[in-house]
N, CA, C and O atoms as a printed pandas DataFrame, in Angstrom:
     atom_number atom_name residue_name chain_id  residue_number  x_coord  y_coord  z_coord
0              1         N          MET        A               1   94.542  215.474  -17.512
1              2        CA          MET        A               1   94.138  214.305  -16.668
2              3         C          MET        A               1   93.228  214.772  -15.777
3              4         O          MET        A               1   92.203  214.090  -15.789
4              5         N          LYS        A               2   93.210  215.831  -14.877
5              6        CA          LYS        A               2   92.350  215.951  -14.258
6              7         C          LYS        A               2   90.697  216.165  -14.543
7              8         O          LYS        A               2   89.711  216.011  -13.823
8              9         N          ASN        A               3   90.895  216.631  -16.067
9             10        CA          ASN        A               3   89.756  216.913  -16.746
10            11         C          ASN        A               3   88.796  215.620  -16.891
11            12         O          ASN        A               3   87.581  215.587  -16.699
12            13         N          LYS        A               4   89.630  214.591  -17.270
13            14        CA          LYS        A               4   88.921  212.924  -17.770
14            15         C          LYS        A               4   88.605  212.609  -15.982
15            16         O          LYS        A               4   87.494  212.148  -15.716
16            17         N          SER        A               5   89.421  212.823  -15.015
17            18        CA          SER        A               5   88.878  212.249  -13.743
18            19         C          SER        A               5   87.433  212.746  -13.380
19            20         O          SER        A               5   86.487  212.023  -13.066
20            21         N          MET        A               6   87.441  214.565  -13.517
21            22        CA          MET        A               6   86.311  214.821  -13.044
22            23         C          MET        A               6   85.059  214.529  -14.016
23            24         O          MET        A               6   83.920  214.516  -13.547
24            25         N          GLU        A               7   85.276  214.319  -15.235
25            26        CA          GLU        A               7   84.164  213.738  -16.099
26            27         C          GLU        A               7   83.570  212.148  -15.774
27            28         O          GLU        A               7   82.404  211.806  -15.968
28            29         N          ALA        A               8   84.607  211.312  -15.261
29            30        CA          ALA        A               8   84.526  210.112  -14.898
30            31         C          ALA        A               8   83.626  210.174  -13.443
31            32         O          ALA        A               8   82.838  209.267  -13.172
32            33         N          LEU        A               9   83.832  211.349  -12.536
33            34        CA          LEU        A               9   83.344  211.644  -11.298
34            35         C          LEU        A               9   81.813  211.808  -11.552
35            36         O          LEU        A               9   80.939  211.177  -10.958
36            37         N          ALA        A              10   81.648  212.588  -12.356
37            38        CA          ALA        A              10   80.344  213.005  -12.808
38            39         C          ALA        A              10   79.518  212.023  -13.484
39            40         O          ALA        A              10   78.335  211.938  -13.154
40            41         N          ARG        A              11   80.049  211.177  -14.500
41            42        CA          ARG        A              11   79.349  210.069  -14.829
42            43         C          ARG        A              11   79.112  208.983  -13.976
43            44         O          ARG        A              11   78.010  208.434  -13.971
44            45         N          ASN        A              12   80.122  208.580  -13.182
45            46        CA          ASN        A              12   79.795  207.657  -12.272
46            47         C          ASN        A              12   78.825  208.306  -11.025
47            48         O          ASN        A              12   78.340  207.568  -10.167
48            49         N          SER        A              13   78.667  209.373  -11.034
49            50        CA          SER        A              13   77.629  209.945   -9.840
50            51         C          SER        A              13   76.070  210.152  -10.656
51            52         O          SER        A              13   75.018  210.292  -10.033
52            53         N          ILE        A              14   76.146  210.141  -11.750
53            54        CA          ILE        A              14   74.584  210.223  -12.646
54            55         C          ILE        A              14   74.378  208.759  -12.468
55            56         O          ILE        A              14   73.481  208.396  -11.707
56            57         N          LEU        A              15   75.227  207.741  -13.185
57            58        CA          LEU        A              15   74.748  206.329  -12.888
58            59         C          LEU        A              15   74.590  205.750  -11.739
59            60         O          LEU        A              15   73.915  204.721  -11.709
60            61         N          ILE        A              16   75.151  206.248  -10.570
61            62        CA          ILE        A              16   74.446  205.611   -9.146
62            63         C          ILE        A              16   73.486  206.150   -8.601
63            64         O          ILE        A              16   72.835  205.546   -7.748
64            65         N          LEU        A              17   73.145  207.629   -9.049
65            66        CA          LEU        A              17   71.922  208.191   -8.582
66            67         C          LEU        A              17   70.696  207.468   -9.560
67            68         O          LEU        A              17   69.617  207.175   -9.046
68            69         N          TRP        A              18   70.908  207.269  -10.690
69            70        CA          TRP        A              18   69.899  206.631  -11.736
70            71         C          TRP        A              18   69.944  204.986  -11.028
71            72         O          TRP        A              18   68.842  204.506  -10.762
72            73         N          ALA        A              19   70.748  204.436  -10.833
73            74        CA          ALA        A              19   70.384  203.086  -10.432
74            75         C          ALA        A              19   69.689  202.834   -9.102
75            76         O          ALA        A              19   68.940  201.895   -8.833
76            77         N          ILE        A              20   70.184  204.136   -8.086
77            78        CA          ILE        A              20   69.061  203.959   -6.942
78            79         C          ILE        A              20   67.661  204.287   -7.246
79            80         O          ILE        A              20   66.733  203.694   -6.697
80            81         N          PHE        A              21   67.456  205.440   -8.314
81            82        CA          PHE        A              21   66.103  205.705   -8.730
82            83         C          PHE        A              21   65.401  204.570   -8.989
83            84         O          PHE        A              21   64.358  204.245   -8.422
84            85         N          ALA        A              22   66.113  203.804  -10.066
85            86        CA          ALA        A              22   65.480  202.428  -10.639
86            87         C          ALA        A              22   65.245  201.305   -9.874
87            88         O          ALA        A              22   64.326  200.497  -10.009
88            89         N          LEU        A              23   66.241  201.306   -8.965
89            90        CA          LEU        A              23   65.792  200.041   -8.094
90            91         C          LEU        A              23   65.117  200.159   -6.780
91            92         O          LEU        A              23   65.176  199.248   -5.955
92            93         N          PHE        A              24   64.321  201.537   -6.520
93            94        CA          PHE        A              24   63.778  201.713   -5.623
94            95         C          PHE        A              24   62.318  201.242   -5.601
95            96         O          PHE        A              24   61.849  201.195   -4.464
96            97         N          PRO        A              25   61.565  200.916   -6.504
97            98        CA          PRO        A              25   60.471  200.522   -6.676
98            99         C          PRO        A              25   60.601  199.032   -6.290
99           100         O          PRO        A              25   59.710  198.473   -5.651
100          101         N          LEU        A              26   61.838  198.335   -6.728
101          102        CA          LEU        A              26   61.770  196.806   -6.805
102          103         C          LEU        A              26   62.059  196.531   -5.094
103          104         O          LEU        A              26   61.555  195.528   -4.588
104          105         N          VAL        A              27   62.830  197.403   -4.308
105          106        CA          VAL        A              27   63.287  197.229   -2.835
106          107         C          VAL        A              27   62.015  197.423   -2.291
107          108         O          VAL        A              27   61.685  196.568   -1.470
108          109         N          TRP        A              28   60.941  198.610   -2.600
109          110        CA          TRP        A              28   59.673  199.026   -1.958
110          111         C          TRP        A              28   59.000  197.609   -2.196
111          112         O          TRP        A              28   58.803  196.957   -1.171
112          113         N          MET        A              29   58.631  197.057   -3.365
113          114        CA          MET        A              29   57.552  195.797   -3.272
114          115         C          MET        A              29   58.173  194.878   -2.491
115          116         O          MET        A              29   57.335  194.200   -1.897
116          117         N          VAL        A              30   59.384  194.546   -2.224
117          118        CA          VAL        A              30   60.228  193.338   -1.543
118          119         C          VAL        A              30   59.807  193.755    0.074
119          120         O          VAL        A              30   59.458  192.897    0.884
120          121         N          ILE        A              31   59.894  195.143    0.385
121          122        CA          ILE        A              31   59.716  195.329    1.804
122          123         C          ILE        A              31   58.351  195.061    1.966
123          124         O          ILE        A              31   58.079  194.073    2.649
124          125         N          ILE        A              32   57.154  195.910    1.352
125          126        CA          ILE        A              32   55.904  195.450    1.213
126          127         C          ILE        A              32   55.220  194.059    1.321
127          128         O          ILE        A              32   54.172  193.768    1.898
128          129         N          SER        A              33   56.140  193.218    0.569
129          130        CA          SER        A              33   55.544  191.772    0.356
130          131         C          SER        A              33   55.812  191.161    1.661
131          132         O          SER        A              33   55.368  190.021    1.801
132          133         N          PHE        A              34   56.453  191.688    2.658
133          134        CA          PHE        A              34   57.003  190.762    3.826
134          135         C          PHE        A              34   55.709  191.455    5.119
135          136         O          PHE        A              34   55.618  190.853    6.189
136          137         N          LYS        A              35   55.004  192.433    4.919
137          138        CA          LYS        A              35   54.248  193.091    5.905
138          139         C          LYS        A              35   52.923  192.342    5.609
139          140         O          LYS        A              35   52.546  191.799    4.570
140          141         N          SER        A              36   52.386  192.455    6.696
141          142        CA          SER        A              36   51.030  191.883    6.911
142          143         C          SER        A              36   50.079  193.020    6.741
143          144         O          SER        A              36   50.350  194.219    6.798
144          145         N          ASP        A              37   48.559  192.283    6.454
145          146        CA          ASP        A              37   47.508  193.306    5.947
146          147         C          ASP        A              37   47.545  194.362    7.069
147          148         O          ASP        A              37   47.642  195.548    6.754
148          149         N          ALA        A              38   47.484  194.050    8.165
149          150        CA          ALA        A              38   47.220  195.041    9.218
150          151         C          ALA        A              38   48.503  195.902    9.423
151          152         O          ALA        A              38   48.310  196.874   10.152
152          153         N          GLN        A              39   49.634  195.777    8.993
153          154        CA          GLN        A              39   50.868  196.435    8.917
154          155         C          GLN        A              39   50.536  197.594    7.704
155          156         O          GLN        A              39   50.417  198.811    7.843
156          157         N          MET        A              40   50.450  196.917    6.689
157          158        CA          MET        A              40   49.983  197.737    5.268
158          159         C          MET        A              40   48.984  198.828    5.497
159          160         O          MET        A              40   49.050  199.911    4.916
160          161         N          PHE        A              41   47.995  198.486    6.420
161          162        CA          PHE        A              41   46.741  199.466    6.421
162          163         C          PHE        A              41   46.740  200.274    7.240
163          164         O          PHE        A              41   45.933  201.203    7.189
164          165         N          ASN        A              42   47.763  200.136    8.361
165          166        CA          ASN        A              42   47.766  201.169    9.571
166          167         C          ASN        A              42   48.104  202.412    9.318
167          168         O          ASN        A              42   49.082  202.659    8.612
168          169         N          THR        A              43   47.217  203.528    9.947
169          170        CA          THR        A              43   47.396  204.895    9.389
170          171         C          THR        A              43   48.207  205.926   10.512
171          172         O          THR        A              43   48.296  207.153   10.475
172          173         N          THR        A              44   48.774  204.943   11.535
173          174        CA          THR        A              44   49.651  205.636   12.486
174          175         C          THR        A              44   50.984  205.287   12.235
175          176         O          THR        A              44   51.887  205.761   12.924
């Protein structure tokens, strides 16, 4: 019983990390799309 719960925890952790990694570019595009040109090219 404990072994199955550990396997489920490991599998869910990997899936959550993969989902964050996969969705990051989409979130980045949405954030950038609302910025003005001045904000995007500001170096400070």
